[in-house]
N, C-alpha and C positions, 0 to 999 in steps of 0.2 A: 504494500500500500504506500502511496506517495505521502511524504511527510507533510504535516501542516505546520507552518511557521507560527511561533508563539504569538506574534502580533495579530495574526489572522484569527487564532483561537480566542484570544482575549477580546477581540472586537466582534465575535460572533453574536448573532441574535437568537440562536437556538442551540439547545443541547445537540450533541452528535453521538451516535451509537459507536462509531468506529473512528478513531483518530490515532495518528502516530506523530509524536513529537520527538525531536532529536536536539540535543543541546548539551551544555556543560553544567555540571552540578555546582550550585552556589552553597547549599547546605543540605545535610542529611540528618534527620532525626528518627531514631529507632524507638518504637514503642512495643509493648507486648502484643504480638500478633500482626503488626503492620508498621510501615515506615512512611515518613514524609520526605519527599525529595523536592527541592526548589531548583528549577531549571531556567536558564537563559540561553537563547540561541543567537543573540546579537541583533535580531530583527526589531527589538524594542528595548527600552530601558527597563521595562517591567519583567518580572519573572512569573512563571506559572507553577503552581504547586501540584504535585502528583502524589496521590495516596495509593499505596500498593500493599496488598495483603501478603503475609509471609507464607510461602510454600517452600519445600526443600530446595527447589530450583531457584526461586527468587532469593532466598536467603544466601545461597551460594554466590549469586551475582552481587547482592548487596555487600557481601564481605569484601568485594573488590572495588567498591565505590567510595570515593572520598571527594573532598572539594577539588574541583578542577577536572574531574573525570568526565569523559564524553559518553553519553548514554542515549539509548532509544527506548521509549516507553510507548506501548500501544494500550488503548483502553477507551473509555467513554469520557466525553466532555460533559460534565454535569454542573449544576448550580452549586456553588460552594456555601456550606453552612458557616464558614468563618467570616470574620469581618475584614473589610478592606479589599475583597476580591470577589468578582462576580462568578468566575468559573474556576474549576479545578479538574484535574484528570483522575478518574478512577482507573488506576493501572491494572492491566491484566498480565502483561509480559514486560520483562526488563532485559535489555541487551546492553552489555558493557562494550562500547566501541573502542574506547581508549582509556586506560587507567592513568591516574596521575600520582606520582610518587609523593606521598604525604610528608615525608621527611624533608624534602627539598622544595616542594611547591611554594613559591614566594608570595602568592596572593591569598591571604587569609581574610576572613570576614571582619575587616577593620579598616580604618582610614590609613592610607599610605601617603607619604609626602610625594610631591611632584618630582623632587630631585631623585628620590629612590626609584620612582617609576620610569624616569628617563633612562636609568641603567638597565631596565628590562623592557625596552620599548616594544620588543616582540610579543610581550604578554600583556602590556597595559591596556590594549583594547578590550580585554576581558573585564575591566573594572567599569563601574557605572559611569564615571566621569569621562573616561576616554572612549568608551563605547558610544556615549552621547556625542562626544566631540566629532568622531569620525562619521557618524550618521549625518550630523549637521554639515560636515565638510562635503560629503557626497551630495547632499541635497542642494547645497549652495552652488556647487559646480554645475549641476543640472539647471539650476535657476539662471545662471549666467547665460547658458546657451538658449534657454527659453526666452529670456529678455530680448536678446538680439534677434532671435528668429521671429518674434512678434513684431519687431521693427524692420524686418526685411533686410537685415545685415547678412553678409556672406562670411562664413567661417574659413579663414585662411591658415594653413599650416606653414609657418615660417621656419627657416633653418635654425637648428640648434648649434651647428658648427658654422662659424663665420670667419671672414678675413678682415672685418672692419669692427671698430670700436664705436658703437653708437653714442655713448655718453662722453667719450674722450677722457675717461677716468684712468684707464690703463690697468685696472684691477681685474684682469681676466685670466681664466685658466687656459693654459696652452694645450692644444691637441696635437699629438705627434705620433708618428709610427717609427721614429728613429730610436735606436737603442739608448737606454739611460747613459748619460755621460758622453754622448756622441758630440763631436765637434763639427759634424757635417753641417753645411749651410742650409738655410730654410728651403732653398731651391731643390735640395735633395729629398725633402720630405714628401709625404703622400700627395699633398695638393700643390706642390711646387712653390709654396710660399708659407709664411707663418699663418697658423690658424688657431682659433680659440673657441671656447664655449661662449655662447651669446649672453650679453647682459640685457638685451631687449630685441624684440622682433619688430620694432617700430619702423625702421628704415625699409625693411622688406614689405611690411604690410601697407606702407604708404604707396608703394608701386601699384598695389591692387586697388587702393582707393582711387587712384588716378586712372583706373580702367573699369572697375566694377561699381564704383560709387561708395556706398557705406559698407565697411568690412571690419572684421576684428580678428585678432589672434589671441589664443589663451593656451599658454604652455609654460614649461620650465625655463627659468633663466638662472644665470650663475654669476657670482661676483667673488673674486679672490680677495676679499677684504678681511684683514686679520683683526676681527672684532668679536668680542665675546659678550656683547650687550644683549639684553632681552629682546631687542628689536631686529637683530641681524643674524642671518644664516647664509651659508655659501650657496645653497640651492633653494630656490623659491619659485612660486608661480605668479605670472603676471597676466592680467586681462588688459589688452591693448586695442581699443577700437580706433578707427580712423573714419572721419566724415568728410565726404567731398562737398565742394561748394559751401564751405562753412567757415565761420570765424570763431574767435575766442568765446564770445557769448554763447554760441551754439554748443561749444565744448563744455562750458559750465552747466548749461541746461541738461545735456545728456548725462553728465556726471551726477548731478543731483537726482535726476530721475532714476538712474540705475541704483544708486545707494538706497533710495527709498523703496524701490521695487524689491531688491534683495532682502532687506530687513523685513518687509511685509510678508514675503514668501516664506522666510524661515519661521516667523512668528506663527504663521498659519499652518505650516506643514511639519514643524518640529516642536510643537508646543511642550510635549512632555520632556524632551531633551533640554530645551531652553530653560524650563522650570528648574532643572537641577542646578544650572549655572546661576540663575537668579537667587536661588536659596543658599547655595554653598560657596560660590565664588565671588559674586559681586551683587550685593543686595540693592544697588542702585541701577542694575542692568535694565530692568523693565522701564523705569522712568527715563533713563537715558535714551533708549530706543524709541519710546513713544514721543519724546520731545523732538527727536530727529525727524520723525514722520509728520508732525503736526505743523511745523513752521517752515517758511522759505529760508534757505541758507543766506547768511550775510555775505555780501560782496564788498571787498575792501582793497583799495589800491595798496601796493607794497609800501609806498611812501607814507600813506596814512597809517599803516600798521606800525612802521618804524616810529612815527611821531607818538602814537599811543603807548608803545613800549617804553620810549624814552621818558615820557611824562608820568608814567605810573610810579607809585612809591614802592612797588614790589622790587626786591633785590634779586637780580639774576646772576647765575654763575658766569654766563657769557655776556659781557657788555654789549649794548645795542648801538650800532652805527649804520648809517645808510651805506649800502654796498655789500653788507654781510648777508650770508644765508641764514635764515631763521633756524634756531635750534629747537629741539623738542620742547624745552621749557617755555620758549616764547610762543610756540604754536599752541600749546595747551592753555597758556594764560589767555590767549585771545578767544578760544572757543569755549573754555570752561568757566573763566572768571569774568571776562569783559563782556562777551556777547551771549554766553550760555547757550550756544547752539553752534552747528557747523559753520565754518567761515571759509570763503574763497578769498585768498590773497592773490592779486594778479598784477601784471606789469612789473616784473622783476628787473633788476639791473642786468644788462647783457653780459657783464663780466663773470657772473656766477651761473650762467645758463649755457647749454650746448649750442652748437653752431646752427642747428636747423630751425631754431625758434624765430618767428617773424619779428623783424626790427620795427619798433614804433617810430613815429615821426620825430620824436625828440632825440633820436640817435643814441640814447642812453639806456633805454629799457626795451625789453622784448615782450611780446604778447604771450606771456606764460602765466600759468595759474597753478596753485596748490590748493587742494581741498583739505582743510584741517577739521578733525572731529575729536570729540571728548575722549580722554584716556589714551588715544593713539597718537595724536598729532597729525602728521601728514598721512593721508590715506590715498590720495590721488595726486599725481603730478602730470600736467599736460600743457599744451600750447597750440596756438595757430602756427602752422609751418610756414617757413619762408618760401614763397612760391616764385619770387623774382630772382632770375638767374644771376644778375650782376651783384645783387646784395648777398645772395647765398655764397657766391665765390669769394666775396670780400670777407665774409664771416669765416669761411674756411681758412683763408690766408691768415686771419687774426689768430685762429686756433692752432695754426701750424700744421694743418692737415694736408696730406698729399692728395691733390685733386685727382690724380690718375687712379688712385685706389677707389675713388667714388665716382668714376665716370658714368656708371649706370644710374646713380642717384641724380647726377646733374642732367642726364638725358631726360629725366622726367620733367625738368624745368625747361628743357629745350623744345620739347614736343607737346604742346597743348597743356601747359601748366595752368592750374586753377587754385584759388584759395581752398585750403583744407586744414583740418584741425584734428587733434586726437589726444589721448591721455593714456596713462598707465595706472592701473589699480593693483596694489599688492594684494593677492588673494588671501594670503595668511593674515594680513592686517585687517582685512574685512572679517575674517573669522574671529580675530581677537575682539573686534567691535561687537559682534553679535553674541559672543559668549562671555565677555568680561574677563577673559584670560589675559594675563599680563605678560607672559613669556612666549615668544614666537615658537620656541621649541615644543610647546605643549599643544600646538594646533597642527603639527606635522607628524605624519606616521613615523618617519625615520629622519630626524633633523641632521643636517650636515653642517658642522661647525669646525673652526680651527682645531687641529690635533684630535679630531673625533670623526672616525669613519666606521663606526660599529654598524652591525646589522646589514 
């Protein structure tokens, strides 16, 4: 008989004479003549209780069952006489699929620290918190695609291996087929030139925006930044839409709409899982998310933001001056204390932004924006792209870039260039926003950080 997922059984409207559930044992309680088994199969945060009478065969199987063991139970789905649960399973047969060594199994029925669980990332999805986290992650990823599909965007798979540095930061992982320690030139390598793991799919997806219109890419990106903060990892996922015939205002409109859509989707489709985080991780989570949904985001010129930060009496670790990039403490002050809602800061100094952002008429700032949200700081970074060939080439010269390496990018400005805009949203930061989790390592299945390549 085909197994019934526990989520489906618990949501059933009627008893069932025959049912097979398979999952992992959370607890086992033996009484005289019968036993209670509490099972979870990952389909929901909730568990289902199975009651099974002792027979010689059942008792032999029960002797092999402990916390963490995988079992299959067949029986009837009946109304539960106990409080707090609508249904339970009256078991008839018990099969032990996989035993769990009780002396070494690290997940007992108690609260474990996040730090401890990071050390057993291969087992932490079995806990309530991380089971909930990765169900939410799955649902959020599907919601991203649903959002863009409903708006008639095309999904583009951009390269993971690249020969160009989109951001100009230089913190990229090298990809090579040469032997370790080889002194052979890059021309001898697999691609005949130096190659790296991408930090962004933006330059590539731009090409499709200038052909297909509204497009997006959603995939893994990499940065070789030697940072051990709760906000940084070496491998992360980015959502990067690009809109044709659009300006910076259109870019901010799409950003705000997307954030609100994703939050609403998760609140509607992952209510039980979100409730765990609202109860045990961040008691202000629901009010924060509801506040984001109910009001338009604030839009603030970078120059105005600097003036506000300089005039406040709050002391910052990093002094505020025009021309600097905002730090997380500045970003959080603006959205948490000053305006108490998400804030778009836009028109940044050109000296702190990449070459592809459109130059404003003042020749000092570019049409760039960051979306700042409570607890996270920057969630989205985007811009109108520089569509003018002569201005783009001048910006590349200022940045010291070899235009020969970007010949294909320049072609897009040579042949039918149009105004267009786009942004990048850190998928993990969006997860941190909707769950209240403070460390990016705890929203990723297997985080990659400096000196850490486990699992």
